[in-house]
C-alpha positions as a printed Julia matrix, in Angstrom:
330×3 Matrix{Float64}:
 -30.58  149.94  142.72
 -33.84  149.74  140.76
 -33.87  147.32  137.81
 -36.43  145.87  135.45
 -37.36  142.45  136.91
 -35.5   139.64  135.18
 -33.07  141.99  133.41
 -29.92  143.97  134.05
 -31.55  147.23  132.95
 -30.86  149.96  135.5
 -33.81  152.31  136.01
 -31.91  154.96  137.98
 -30.81  158.22  136.38
 -27.27  159.67  136.5
 -28.34  162.6   138.66
 -28.45  163.46  142.36
 -30.67  165.85  144.3
 -29.12  168.29  146.76
 -31.23  170.02  149.4
 -31.09  171.49  152.9
 -29.59  169.09  155.45
 -29.62  169.09  159.25
 -27.83  171.8   161.24
 -25.9   171.0   164.42
 -24.99  173.38  167.23
 -21.25  172.93  167.78
 -21.72  174.4   171.26
 -24.36  171.78  172.08
 -24.39  168.04  172.56
 -25.44  164.89  170.72
 -26.85  162.06  172.85
 -25.45  163.69  175.99
 -21.91  164.18  174.61
 -20.53  167.58  173.62
 -20.25  167.99  169.87
 -16.94  169.78  170.47
 -15.55  168.36  173.69
 -12.88  170.51  175.34
 -11.02  169.59  178.53
  -8.77  172.3   179.98
  -7.92  173.89  183.33
 -10.46  176.57  182.43
 -13.36  176.01  180.02
 -15.59  179.03  179.56
 -19.38  178.81  179.61
 -21.06  179.37  176.25
 -24.5   180.53  175.16
 -26.5   180.75  171.97
 -25.6   178.77  168.88
 -22.7   178.2   166.51
 -24.42  175.87  164.06
 -22.62  173.95  161.35
 -24.8   173.28  158.32
 -25.04  170.38  155.89
 -26.45  169.43  152.51
 -28.64  166.36  152.06
 -27.83  164.33  148.95
 -30.21  161.84  147.33
 -28.85  159.54  144.63
 -29.94  156.3   142.92
 -33.21  157.96  141.92
 -35.56  156.84  139.21
 -36.61  159.36  136.57
 -39.95  159.84  138.34
 -38.24  160.48  141.68
 -35.79  162.96  140.14
 -38.59  164.84  138.39
 -40.55  164.92  141.65
 -37.61  166.46  143.53
 -37.16  169.04  140.74
 -40.84  169.98  140.5
 -42.01  169.89  144.11
 -38.97  170.78  146.24
 -36.2   173.38  146.26
 -33.61  170.67  145.64
 -30.93  171.2   143.01
 -30.55  168.4   140.47
 -26.89  167.86  139.64
 -24.97  165.28  137.58
 -24.23  162.22  139.7
 -20.5   162.36  138.95
 -20.27  165.71  140.78
 -21.29  163.86  143.96
 -19.87  160.4   143.32
 -16.81  160.43  141.02
 -17.19  157.76  138.31
 -13.95  156.1   139.43
 -15.21  155.66  143.01
 -18.03  153.64  144.55
 -20.27  154.8   147.39
 -18.04  153.27  150.05
 -14.89  154.9   148.65
 -16.65  158.28  148.52
 -17.75  157.84  152.14
 -14.18  157.0   153.18
 -12.77  160.02  151.3
 -15.35  162.3   152.92
 -14.45  160.93  156.35
 -10.76  161.59  155.75
 -11.57  165.16  154.7
 -13.69  165.54  157.83
 -10.84  164.28  160.03
  -8.38  166.67  158.36
 -10.78  169.57  158.9
 -10.94  168.73  162.61
  -7.15  168.93  162.85
  -7.07  172.23  160.95
  -9.86  173.58  163.17
  -7.86  172.8   166.3
  -4.69  174.31  164.84
  -6.52  177.48  163.82
  -8.11  177.87  167.26
  -4.83  177.34  169.08
  -3.04  179.81  166.82
  -5.82  182.39  167.25
  -5.55  182.03  171.05
  -1.73  182.03  170.95
  -1.58  178.59  172.57
   1.25  176.16  171.77
   0.54  172.99  169.79
   2.24  169.75  168.84
   2.07  167.36  165.88
   0.45  164.01  166.65
   0.26  160.98  164.39
  -3.36  160.11  163.72
  -2.39  156.95  161.84
  -0.29  155.66  158.97
  -1.25  154.74  155.42
  -1.06  151.09  154.42
   1.74  150.03  152.08
   3.92  153.02  152.97
   7.29  152.94  154.69
   5.88  154.78  157.7
   3.43  151.95  158.35
   4.81  149.87  161.22
   7.46  152.48  162.05
   5.24  155.23  163.42
   2.17  154.66  165.56
  -1.01  156.54  166.34
  -0.48  159.16  169.07
   3.26  159.45  168.42
   4.3   163.09  168.74
   6.6   164.32  165.96
   8.98  166.82  167.53
  11.73  167.18  164.9
  12.23  166.63  161.18
  15.85  166.34  160.04
  16.93  167.91  163.32
  14.6   170.9   163.02
  11.9   171.34  165.65
   8.3   171.27  164.44
   5.08  172.15  166.22
   2.48  172.19  163.43
   1.47  169.63  160.78
   2.16  172.19  158.04
   5.81  172.38  159.11
   6.2   168.61  158.68
   4.46  168.78  155.3
   6.76  171.59  154.13
   9.84  169.61  155.14
   8.61  166.53  153.25
   7.65  168.52  150.13
  11.16  169.94  149.98
  12.42  166.41  149.24
  11.71  163.91  146.47
  10.47  160.3   146.44
  13.2   157.93  147.57
  14.79  160.44  149.92
  15.01  159.61  153.62
  13.56  161.78  156.34
  14.88  161.67  159.91
  12.11  161.98  162.48
  12.34  162.5   166.22
   9.15  161.31  167.87
   7.91  161.06  171.4
   6.16  157.8   172.3
   4.86  157.15  175.81
   6.89  160.12  177.01
  10.19  158.83  175.61
  12.06  160.17  172.53
  12.74  157.91  169.55
  14.62  158.45  166.3
  13.21  156.92  163.13
  14.2   157.06  159.48
  11.51  156.8   156.82
  12.09  156.54  153.08
   9.58  158.72  151.24
   7.26  157.15  148.74
   5.45  158.72  145.8
   2.03  160.25  146.19
  -0.49  158.04  144.35
  -2.1   161.07  142.67
   1.17  162.29  141.2
   1.39  159.92  138.21
   1.84  161.84  135.02
   2.9   164.97  136.87
   5.96  166.04  138.82
   6.59  163.37  141.44
   5.35  164.33  144.9
   6.97  162.78  148.01
   4.72  160.88  150.41
   5.49  160.3   154.08
   2.4   158.16  154.59
   1.38  159.69  157.91
  -1.97  161.19  158.86
  -1.16  164.1   161.16
  -3.22  166.23  163.49
  -2.59  169.29  165.63
  -2.99  168.75  169.36
  -2.55  171.26  172.21
   0.83  171.25  173.91
  -0.64  172.39  177.22
  -3.02  170.54  179.53
  -5.81  170.83  176.97
  -7.65  168.18  175.01
 -10.03  168.74  172.1
 -12.29  166.05  170.67
 -15.0   166.17  168.02
 -17.93  163.81  168.46
 -20.01  163.96  165.3
 -20.67  160.76  163.4
 -21.95  160.08  159.86
 -21.06  163.56  158.6
 -18.25  163.83  156.06
 -16.39  166.47  154.13
 -14.37  169.5   155.23
 -17.07  172.19  155.34
 -17.57  172.18  159.14
 -13.99  173.31  159.77
 -14.66  176.98  160.45
 -17.56  176.34  162.82
 -15.56  173.71  164.73
 -12.7   176.17  165.14
 -15.04  178.91  166.42
 -16.51  176.51  168.99
 -13.02  175.68  170.33
 -12.13  179.37  170.51
 -15.39  180.14  172.33
 -14.79  177.44  174.94
 -11.17  178.43  175.57
 -11.63  182.2   175.76
 -13.59  184.43  178.15
 -16.98  185.79  177.1
 -19.42  184.68  174.48
 -17.89  184.72  171.02
 -21.34  184.94  169.4
 -22.75  187.45  171.95
 -25.3   184.76  172.85
 -26.88  184.98  169.39
 -27.95  182.18  167.05
 -25.13  182.07  164.52
 -24.75  179.49  161.77
 -22.22  179.09  159.0
 -20.06  176.94  156.82
 -16.61  176.93  155.26
 -13.42  174.95  155.16
 -10.58  176.02  157.4
  -6.86  175.92  156.7
  -4.28  175.79  159.47
  -3.46  179.45  158.85
  -7.12  180.39  159.47
  -8.15  180.91  155.85
 -11.83  180.12  155.22
 -12.45  178.35  151.92
 -15.56  177.92  149.73
 -17.81  174.87  149.78
 -20.61  173.38  147.67
 -24.37  173.63  148.09
 -24.27  176.77  150.19
 -27.71  177.99  149.1
 -29.22  174.91  150.74
 -27.18  175.48  153.9
 -28.4   179.08  154.05
 -32.0   177.88  153.75
 -31.51  175.26  156.46
 -29.96  177.81  158.82
 -32.77  180.3   158.24
 -35.42  177.66  158.88
 -33.61  176.66  162.1
 -33.85  180.26  163.38
 -30.33  181.58  162.78
 -29.93  185.36  163.01
 -26.48  185.55  161.39
 -24.91  183.29  158.76
 -21.13  183.24  158.2
 -20.41  182.5   154.53
 -17.06  182.08  152.79
 -16.4   185.22  150.78
 -15.99  183.21  147.57
 -19.48  181.71  148.06
 -21.3   185.01  148.61
 -23.12  185.24  145.26
 -24.45  181.7   145.61
 -25.29  182.17  149.29
 -27.58  185.09  148.53
 -29.61  182.88  146.2
 -30.7   180.76  149.15
 -33.96  181.59  150.93
 -32.84  183.46  154.04
 -35.65  185.8   155.11
 -34.34  188.34  157.65
 -31.15  186.4   158.39
 -27.99  188.45  157.9
 -25.34  186.86  155.67
 -21.79  188.01  156.42
 -18.77  187.51  154.16
 -15.69  185.98  155.8
 -12.27  185.25  154.37
 -10.55  184.01  157.53
 -11.19  183.21  161.16
 -10.57  186.83  162.23
 -13.32  187.97  159.84
 -15.71  185.45  161.38
 -15.0   186.62  164.93
 -15.32  190.28  163.92
 -18.62  189.62  162.11
 -20.09  188.11  165.29
 -18.71  190.94  167.41
 -20.18  193.58  165.1
 -23.54  191.81  164.97
 -23.63  191.37  168.73
 -23.06  195.11  169.23
 -25.91  195.95  166.87
 -23.62  197.0   164.04
 -23.68  195.72  160.48
 -20.92  193.21  159.72
 -19.32  193.04  156.3
 -22.13  191.63  154.22
 -22.21  189.29  151.26
 -22.89  191.23  148.09
């Protein structure tokens, strides 16, 4: 942080600069390790690109630095509290972004498995400190039943918990080291629910994992947030299905992914469009709700398709690969 020497006067301005960030091919590798690592009895060969895109964020700028970014670059100057909430420090923001990134990985796997009609299970990724689940459940436990009802997706566990209220007990059947266990957990109250209707909290971080002899792992570091979800899911689908999902083309995109395959909007898309175009992408997959903003990004001859769910994304690539026009952003 810049300060006047000998004083506590902060010279930085309450603004951040957003600009094009790096793009990463989810079908490629980083330092010799697959970005999306899939182990299965049959893993299909891939070609071309399915690039996730990012936004670079610069904060803690002086007035001169902020003016320089505004005058001499295509960066967008935004209030700092839109990037770093005033109630959170840099480290807390980084941790929240990492949690969102981890959740997007789980949703990406669930979406891919559902699209391919492959069975899945609910694994415990970890437990939250100071909750009743902490010390009762362990990472890699498989939740098989909630209150005697079989579950196979994280959303099913969440629905069962939300049907209760804080203080209620939930009966869980879990598989640990291949053996079944029965555990009871008293639900807490979600920390964000103060002042509103009380929301029950199990205190478990869950992830979808394949039920068959398949393993999916994501190997990107130092990238946070949920916006890579759709591209991660497409990479898993491509590796677990015959043929080239992108027809061997250079495709880039962005968008959150829900477990039901819905693609959600993200921030800074005009910068992601510009980064993808500069990287050589031929087709960009944009969340439908981001279309107006996406078209404001410099994109040259790159086609920008509108997608609302994972099926739209696959169809857009199929249309483009056959030389037809996909549903475009307007």
